[in-house]
C-alpha positions in Angstrom: -0.4 -32.5 14.7 -1.7 -29.2 12.7 -3.2 -29.4 9.5 -3.3 -26.8 6.7 -0.6 -24.5 5.5 2.6 -24.7 7.2 3.6 -21.2 8.6 6.7 -19.7 6.8 8.7 -17.0 8.5 8.7 -13.7 7.3 11.9 -11.0 7.2 11.2 -7.2 7.2 12.4 -5.3 4.4 12.0 -1.7 4.3 12.5 0.6 1.3 11.8 4.4 0.2 10.3 5.0 -3.0 8.4 8.4 -4.4 5.0 8.7 -3.4 4.1 8.2 -7.3 5.6 4.7 -7.4 3.9 4.0 -4.1 0.4 5.0 -5.3 1.1 3.0 -8.6 2.1 -0.1 -6.4 -1.2 0.5 -4.5 -3.3 0.8 -7.6 -1.5 -2.4 -9.3 -2.0 -4.5 -6.1 -5.8 -3.3 -5.8 -6.1 -4.5 -9.4 -4.7 -7.7 -9.1 -6.6 -8.2 -5.7 -3.2 -8.8 -3.8 -1.3 -6.8 -1.1 1.6 -4.3 -1.8 3.8 -6.8 0.0 2.6 -9.9 -2.1 3.0 -7.6 -5.2 6.7 -6.7 -4.6 7.3 -10.5 -3.6 5.9 -11.8 -7.0 8.0 -8.8 -9.0 10.8 -9.7 -7.2 10.7 -13.5 -7.8 9.6 -13.0 -11.3 12.9 -11.0 -11.9 15.0 -13.6 -10.4 13.2 -16.3 -12.8 13.9 -13.6 -15.6 17.9 -13.4 -14.6 18.0 -17.2 -14.1 18.7 -16.7 -10.2 18.0 -19.8 -8.5 16.5 -18.2 -5.2 15.1 -21.1 -3.6 19.0 -22.1 -2.8 19.7 -18.9 -1.5 20.3 -18.8 2.1 19.2 -15.6 3.8 22.3 -12.8 3.9 24.0 -14.7 0.9 24.8 -12.8 -2.2 24.2 -14.8 -5.3 26.7 -14.8 -7.9 
């Protein structure tokens, strides 16, 4: 049986932003020593918490109420 962290499936999410927003995201991620992908994940999850969205219970493709 393999040890260590369990591999989590990921999904692709494509978005378009202005060059200024992209540069800001890259700089923020660099200063926080994380990838832009991880920065976006953290920002989305924190926003969900602020809105009291129980994201652990949302199935892929489901729209939260």
